[in-house]
C-alpha positions in Angstrom: -13.8 -12.9 -20.5 -16.7 -12.1 -23.1 -16.3 -9.3 -25.5 -13.2 -11.0 -27.3 -14.3 -10.5 -30.4 -13.7 -6.7 -30.2 -10.9 -4.2 -29.6 -10.0 -3.0 -26.3 -10.2 0.3 -25.7 -7.0 1.4 -23.6 -6.0 4.9 -21.9 -2.5 5.6 -21.8 -1.7 8.0 -18.8 1.9 9.0 -18.9 3.5 12.4 -18.3 6.9 11.8 -20.4 5.8 13.0 -23.7 8.2 10.5 -25.8 7.4 7.8 -23.8 4.0 8.2 -23.8 4.3 8.7 -27.8 5.6 5.8 -28.5 3.6 3.4 -26.1 0.1 5.2 -27.9 1.6 4.7 -31.5 2.4 0.5 -30.7 -1.3 0.3 -29.4 -2.7 1.9 -32.6 -0.5 -0.2 -34.8 -2.1 -2.9 -32.3 -4.5 -5.3 -34.1 -7.1 -5.9 -31.8 -6.5 -2.4 -29.6 -8.0 0.9 -29.7 -6.7 3.9 -28.3 -9.5 6.0 -26.5 -7.2 8.5 -25.3 -3.8 10.0 -24.0 -3.7 11.7 -20.5 -0.5 13.3 -18.4 -2.1 14.5 -15.7 -4.7 12.7 -12.3 -8.0 15.0 -13.7 -6.6 14.1 -17.5 -6.6 10.2 -16.6 -9.5 10.2 -15.3 -11.7 11.8 -17.9 -9.7 9.6 -20.4 -11.1 6.3 -19.0 -14.5 7.7 -18.2 -14.9 9.5 -21.4 -13.6 6.5 -23.3 -15.2 4.1 -21.8 -11.7 2.8 -21.2 -10.9 -1.3 -20.8 -7.6 -1.2 -19.7 -5.8 2.6 -18.7 -2.1 2.0 -19.0 -1.1 4.2 -15.8 1.7 5.8 -14.6 1.5 6.3 -10.7 3.7 9.6 -11.0 2.8 12.6 -13.1 1.4 16.0 -11.8 1.7 14.3 -8.1 3.8 11.5 -7.0 0.9 9.3 -6.1 -1.4 10.8 -9.2 -1.7 6.9 -10.9 -2.9 5.7 -7.7 -5.1 8.8 -6.9 -6.8 8.7 -10.4 -7.2 4.8 -9.6 -9.2 5.2 -6.7 -11.7 7.7 -8.8 -11.5 5.7 -11.7 -12.6 2.5 -10.1 -15.4 4.5 -8.2 -17.2 5.0 -11.5 -15.9 2.6 -13.6 -14.4 -0.3 -11.5 -14.6 -3.1 -14.6 -12.0 -0.6 -15.9 -8.5 -2.2 -15.5 -5.7 -0.5 -14.4 -2.2 -1.2 -15.6 0.2 0.5 -13.5 3.4 1.8 -15.5 6.4 2.6 -13.1 9.8 2.6 -12.3 9.2 1.3 -9.4 8.9 -2.2 -7.7 9.1 -0.9 -3.8 7.4 -2.5 -1.6 5.2 0.5 -0.4 4.4 1.7 -4.4 3.3 -1.6 -5.0 1.1 -2.0 -2.3 -0.9 1.1 -2.6 -0.6 0.4 -6.3 -2.7 -2.8 -5.7 -4.9 -1.5 -3.2 -6.0 1.2 -5.5 -8.8 -0.5 -7.6 -10.6 -4.4 -7.5 -8.8 -4.7 -11.4 -5.1 -3.8 -11.0 -2.3 -4.8 -12.7 1.2 -3.6 -12.9 4.1 -3.5 -15.3 7.8 -1.6 -14.8 8.9 0.9 -17.6 11.8 -1.1 -18.5 9.8 -3.2 -20.3 9.3 -3.7 -24.0 6.5 -2.4 -26.4 5.6 -5.8 -27.3 6.0 -6.6 -23.2 3.5 -3.5 -22.7 1.1 -4.6 -25.3 0.9 -8.1 -23.9 0.2 -7.6 -20.8 -2.7 -5.8 -21.9 -3.8 -8.0 -23.6 -3.3 -10.7 -20.8 -5.1 -8.1 -18.3 -8.0 -8.0 -20.5 -8.4 -11.5 -21.0 -8.2 -12.3 -17.7 -5.1 -13.9 -17.4 -3.2 -13.7 -14.6 1.0 -12.1 -15.6 2.1 -10.9 -12.6 5.5 -11.9 -11.6 6.4 -14.1 -8.7 8.4 -11.1 -7.2 6.2 -8.7 -7.1 3.1 -11.7 -6.3 5.7 -12.0 -3.3 5.3 -9.0 -2.1 1.9 -8.2 -2.0 0.8 -11.3 -0.3 3.8 -10.5 2.2 2.3 -7.2 2.8 -1.1 -8.6 3.2 0.5 -11.1 5.8 2.3 -8.6 7.4 -1.5 -6.3 7.8 -3.2 -10.0 8.9 -0.4 -10.4 11.6 -0.4 -5.9 12.3 -4.1 -6.5 13.1 -4.0 -9.8 15.3 -1.2 -8.1 17.5 -3.1 -4.9 18.1 -5.8 -7.1 19.5 -3.7 -9.1 21.6 -2.2 -6.0 22.9 -5.8 -4.1 23.4 -6.6 -7.6 25.5 -3.6 -7.0 27.8 -3.9 -3.4 28.3 -7.6 -4.0 29.7 -5.7 -5.6 32.9 -3.4 -2.3 33.1 -3.5 -0.1 36.0 -3.3 3.7 35.6 -0.5 3.2 37.7 1.0 0.9 35.3 -0.1 3.1 32.2 1.3 5.8 34.0 4.3 3.8 34.0 4.7 3.0 30.5 4.0 6.3 29.7 7.8 7.2 31.5 9.5 4.5 29.3 8.0 5.4 26.4 9.8 8.9 27.7 13.2 6.4 28.0 13.4 7.4 31.5 15.4 5.0 33.6 13.9 3.1 36.3 16.3 5.5 38.5 14.2 8.0 37.2 10.7 7.2 37.6 11.7 6.4 41.2 12.5 10.0 41.5 9.4 11.1 39.7 6.9 8.9 41.4 8.3 9.4 44.6 8.5 6.0 45.6 11.3 3.0 46.2 13.6 2.2 43.1 12.9 -1.9 44.2 9.0 -0.2 44.6 9.2 0.5 40.4 11.3 -2.9 40.0 8.5 -4.5 41.5 5.9 -2.8 39.3 8.2 -3.1 36.2 8.2 -7.0 36.6 4.6 -7.2 36.6 4.3 -5.5 33.2 6.8 -7.9 32.1 4.6 -11.2 33.0 1.4 -9.0 31.6 3.5 -8.5 27.9 5.0 -11.5 28.2 8.0 -10.7 27.8 11.7 -10.6 29.5 12.4 -6.5 28.7 11.1 -3.1 29.2 12.3 -2.6 25.9 10.3 -4.8 24.0 6.9 -3.2 25.5 8.0 -0.3 24.1 8.9 -1.8 20.8 5.6 -3.2 20.7 3.7 0.0 21.4 6.0 1.8 18.9 5.8 -0.5 15.8 1.5 -0.8 16.7 1.8 2.9 16.3 -0.1 3.2 19.4 2.0 6.0 21.7 -1.0 8.5 21.7 -3.1 5.8 24.1 -0.7 7.2 27.0 
């Protein structure tokens, strides 16, 4: 990365005043870094990053809202995509990590339990383009993207099946989603139980499964209940 000979412009966005002060003081004392702003809310974070033309924003995920940092990162990325967002948080849950890395094009992540020296090193590494994502974090991110690709594939596969489903079979699926038994379905439709079982067997073949519970599970996992 170019601009290696100038100070890295850093904004610290953290709602805990003592932690913000400690990190800010460490940045001020670090040769090659310049503190250009401090913030404790989403709005302040965006303003400080844009006005200070920040190279790196050390961003708390939770400030005035539980997702303040992520929302601020999205806004900063729209106006200044070259700014690196370094999320600082106590969280390492899969969902939080994925949301953080989806917020902006230049993102990294560090937990608050790290030392001040580790935070400063992370800022330098991020600015210099040296990836320092931990294997655990990387595994979670790649796992989430893999899950999304599988889900997309499953949805497309499901819709291909849907084109082969009749109106009567769609009604049957709706009753299965409602938790109806075979006998209850037969009573509602005023048909023989054997007729319902025959129709269920046809559905099982179309979905390539052995039980109706698997059909119901697939539909719910994909969030497609509303189409029935």
